[in-house]
C-alpha positions as CSV (number, residue, x, y, z in Angstrom):
1,M,194.5,158.1,95.8
2,N,197.9,156.9,97.0
3,S,201.0,158.7,95.8
4,P,202.9,156.6,93.2
5,T,206.0,156.9,95.3
6,A,204.4,155.9,98.6
7,P,205.0,152.4,99.9
8,A,201.9,150.3,100.0
9,A,201.2,147.4,102.3
10,A,200.5,144.1,100.6
11,P,196.7,143.5,100.7
12,A,195.3,140.4,102.4
13,T,194.0,139.1,99.1
14,E,197.3,139.2,97.3
15,T,197.9,136.1,95.1
16,P,201.2,134.3,94.6
17,T,203.3,135.6,91.8
18,T,203.2,133.4,88.7
19,Q,204.6,134.0,85.2
20,S,201.8,134.1,82.6
21,Q,201.3,135.7,79.2
22,L,198.6,136.7,76.8
23,Q,199.9,136.5,73.3
24,M,198.6,137.3,69.8
25,V,200.6,136.0,66.8
26,D,200.2,137.5,63.3
27,G,196.7,138.7,64.4
28,G,194.5,140.4,61.8
29,I,191.0,141.7,61.4
30,H,189.6,143.0,58.1
31,F,186.5,145.1,57.6
32,D,185.2,145.1,54.0
33,G,188.7,144.7,52.7
34,V,190.2,147.3,55.1
35,K,193.0,145.8,57.2
36,A,192.3,147.4,60.7
37,V,194.9,145.1,62.2
38,D,197.4,143.4,59.8
39,G,199.8,140.7,61.1
40,V,200.3,142.1,64.6
41,S,202.2,140.0,67.2
42,I,201.9,141.2,70.7
43,T,202.6,139.7,74.1
44,V,201.5,140.9,77.5
45,R,203.2,139.4,80.5
46,S,201.9,139.1,84.1
47,G,202.9,141.9,86.4
48,E,203.8,144.4,83.7
49,V,202.2,147.4,82.1
50,L,202.4,147.3,78.3
51,G,201.5,150.6,76.6
52,L,199.8,150.3,73.2
53,I,200.2,153.6,71.3
54,G,199.8,155.0,67.8
55,P,197.9,157.7,65.9
56,N,194.1,157.6,65.4
57,G,193.1,154.7,63.2
58,S,196.3,152.8,63.8
59,G,194.5,149.7,65.2
60,K,194.8,150.1,68.9
61,T,191.2,149.5,69.9
62,S,190.8,146.8,67.3
63,T,193.8,145.0,68.9
64,L,192.2,145.2,72.4
65,N,188.9,143.8,70.9
66,L,190.8,140.9,69.3
67,L,192.5,140.0,72.5
68,C,189.3,140.1,74.6
69,G,187.2,138.4,72.0
70,M,184.9,141.3,71.2
71,L,186.1,140.8,67.6
72,R,186.9,137.5,65.9
73,A,190.3,137.4,64.3
74,T,190.3,136.8,60.5
75,S,194.0,135.6,60.7
76,G,196.5,134.6,63.3
77,S,196.1,133.1,66.8
78,I,195.6,134.2,70.4
79,H,196.8,132.2,73.4
80,L,196.5,132.5,77.1
81,D,199.6,130.7,78.2
82,D,199.4,127.4,76.4
83,R,195.6,127.6,75.8
84,D,194.3,128.6,72.4
85,V,191.5,131.2,72.9
86,T,191.3,132.4,69.3
87,R,187.7,131.1,68.8
88,M,186.5,131.6,72.3
89,S,183.8,134.2,73.1
90,M,184.4,137.4,75.0
91,R,182.4,136.0,77.9
92,H,184.5,132.8,78.0
93,R,187.7,134.7,77.9
94,A,186.5,137.0,80.7
95,R,186.0,133.8,82.8
96,L,189.6,132.9,82.1
97,G,190.7,136.3,83.4
98,I,191.0,138.5,80.3
99,V,189.0,141.6,81.2
100,R,188.5,144.7,79.1
101,T,187.4,148.2,80.2
102,F,185.8,150.9,77.9
103,Q,186.4,154.6,77.6
104,S,182.8,155.4,78.6
105,G,182.9,153.3,81.8
106,R,180.3,150.6,82.5
107,V,178.7,150.6,85.9
108,F,175.4,149.8,87.5
109,A,174.0,153.4,87.7
110,R,171.5,152.7,90.6
111,L,174.1,151.0,92.8
112,S,176.6,152.9,94.9
113,V,180.3,152.8,93.9
114,A,181.0,150.3,96.8
115,E,178.1,148.1,95.8
116,N,179.3,148.1,92.2
117,I,182.7,146.9,93.3
118,E,181.4,144.3,95.7
119,A,179.0,143.0,93.0
120,A,181.9,142.5,90.6
121,A,183.9,140.7,93.3
122,L,180.9,138.4,94.1
123,G,180.6,137.7,90.4
124,G,184.2,136.6,90.5
125,R,183.1,133.9,92.9
126,L,184.5,135.4,96.1
127,R,182.7,134.8,99.4
128,R,180.9,137.9,100.7
129,S,183.5,138.5,103.5
130,A,186.4,138.3,101.0
131,A,184.5,140.4,98.4
132,R,184.0,143.1,101.0
133,K,187.7,143.0,102.0
134,L,188.7,143.3,98.4
135,R,186.1,146.1,97.8
136,D,187.6,148.1,100.7
137,E,191.2,147.6,99.4
138,I,190.2,148.8,95.9
139,I,188.3,151.8,97.2
140,D,191.3,152.8,99.3
141,E,193.9,152.3,96.6
142,L,192.0,154.0,93.8
143,G,191.0,157.0,96.1
144,L,187.2,156.4,95.9
145,G,186.5,156.7,99.6
146,A,184.8,160.1,99.3
147,V,182.3,158.7,96.7
148,A,182.0,155.1,97.9
149,A,178.5,155.5,99.2
150,A,177.3,157.7,96.3
151,P,175.2,156.3,93.4
152,A,177.3,155.6,90.4
153,S,174.9,157.7,88.3
154,S,175.9,160.8,90.3
155,L,179.6,160.7,89.5
156,P,181.3,162.9,86.9
157,A,182.6,161.1,83.8
158,G,186.2,160.7,85.1
159,Q,185.1,159.1,88.3
160,I,182.7,156.8,86.5
161,R,185.7,155.5,84.5
162,T,187.7,155.0,87.7
163,A,184.7,153.1,89.2
164,A,184.5,150.9,86.1
165,I,188.3,150.1,86.5
166,A,187.6,149.3,90.1
167,R,184.9,146.9,89.1
168,A,187.3,145.2,86.6
169,L,190.0,144.9,89.3
170,A,187.4,143.3,91.7
171,T,187.1,140.4,89.3
172,R,190.7,139.6,90.0
173,P,191.8,139.5,86.3
174,R,194.8,137.8,85.0
175,F,195.1,140.4,82.2
176,L,193.4,143.8,82.2
177,L,192.9,145.6,78.9
178,L,192.4,149.4,79.5
179,D,191.1,151.7,76.8
180,E,192.2,155.3,77.7
181,P,191.5,154.9,81.5
182,A,192.6,158.4,82.3
183,A,190.8,160.3,79.5
184,G,189.8,163.8,80.6
185,Q,192.3,163.9,83.5
186,N,195.4,166.1,83.5
187,E,198.8,164.6,83.2
188,A,199.5,164.4,86.9
189,E,196.1,162.8,87.6
190,A,196.6,160.3,84.8
191,V,200.1,159.3,86.0
192,D,198.8,158.8,89.5
193,L,195.8,156.7,88.4
194,I,197.9,154.4,86.1
195,N,200.7,154.0,88.6
196,T,198.0,153.1,91.2
197,I,196.6,150.5,88.8
198,R,200.1,149.3,88.1
199,G,200.9,148.7,91.7
200,F,197.6,147.0,92.4
201,A,198.0,144.7,89.4
202,R,201.7,143.9,90.0
203,R,201.0,142.8,93.6
204,R,198.5,140.3,92.1
205,S,200.6,139.2,89.1
206,C,198.1,140.8,86.7
207,G,199.3,141.9,83.2
208,V,198.0,145.3,82.0
209,L,197.6,146.4,78.4
210,L,197.1,150.1,78.2
211,V,195.9,152.2,75.3
212,E,196.8,155.9,76.0
213,H,197.3,158.9,73.8
214,D,199.5,161.0,76.1
215,M,203.1,160.2,75.4
216,A,204.3,161.7,78.6
217,V,202.0,159.5,80.6
218,V,203.0,156.2,78.9
219,M,206.7,157.1,79.0
220,G,206.4,157.6,82.7
221,T,204.2,154.6,83.6
222,C,204.7,151.7,81.2
223,D,207.3,148.9,81.4
224,R,207.3,148.4,77.6
225,L,205.6,150.1,74.6
226,H,204.1,148.6,71.4
227,V,203.7,151.1,68.6
228,L,201.1,150.7,65.8
229,D,200.6,152.5,62.6
230,S,198.1,151.6,59.9
231,G,197.3,148.4,61.6
232,R,200.9,147.2,61.7
233,T,203.7,147.1,64.4
234,V,206.2,149.9,64.0
235,V,208.4,149.0,67.0
236,E,208.2,147.4,70.5
237,G,210.6,148.0,73.4
238,K,211.3,149.8,76.6
239,P,210.2,153.5,76.7
240,P,213.7,155.0,76.4
241,A,214.5,152.9,73.3
242,V,211.1,153.7,71.7
243,R,211.5,157.4,72.4
244,K,214.8,157.3,70.4
245,D,213.6,155.1,67.5
246,P,213.8,157.0,64.2
247,Q,210.4,155.7,63.0
248,V,208.7,156.8,66.2
249,I,210.3,160.2,66.0
250,E,209.2,160.6,62.4
251,I,205.7,159.4,62.8
252,Y,204.6,160.4,66.3
253,F,206.6,163.0,68.1
254,G,205.3,166.5,67.6
255,K,201.8,165.2,67.1
256,R,199.1,165.1,69.7
257,Y,197.3,161.8,69.6
């Protein structure tokens, strides 16, 4: 995997930079009267990494699921730029470029890592030559060269998650929603992985929403942070300001979540 500080050449499949945003306004989801997400407004912009943090049960995963369409909002609205996607299915949103990954990692076990990535690129309607070029770029940037020919089923859990992220990137998402992509990795490995994803996404004007428990990781890799507690927004801002916020200090620091 490339060092976060090393300069990287722009890939051949780089797309022009355009300003875009994925936005939820006053979004909510209730389960049997329990408000898992309660009036949350959140905006992810193209080319940035927004960290979504909070204690267990604060509504982070439910927020991801609302944005991608896995859950149907009981209140509020969700827009991709000027397009209302609130009632669209998860599959329809994925076709529009809103792509979510999962903690467990979802890959085709019998295919090699390279075949998994190429299949995702082909599914994104690239021609085979372009799909293979993008596959090779992703393998190089995410440090998967040593296992590219290996069956996905043979990989340890951490590399399966990385392979699943590689598949998601191969679809050329406009917005990538990541649920603890670096789970099980040490802090240095996590920072390296997220910064690699950040560079890859930024060069393609892709916005990233990242759920991560390790505060040191999000402070060192995210452009902005959005803090949730009990399904509600506590504060949103740049990492240095969030670090100093009295509510964040009171609720989060000193806890491992």
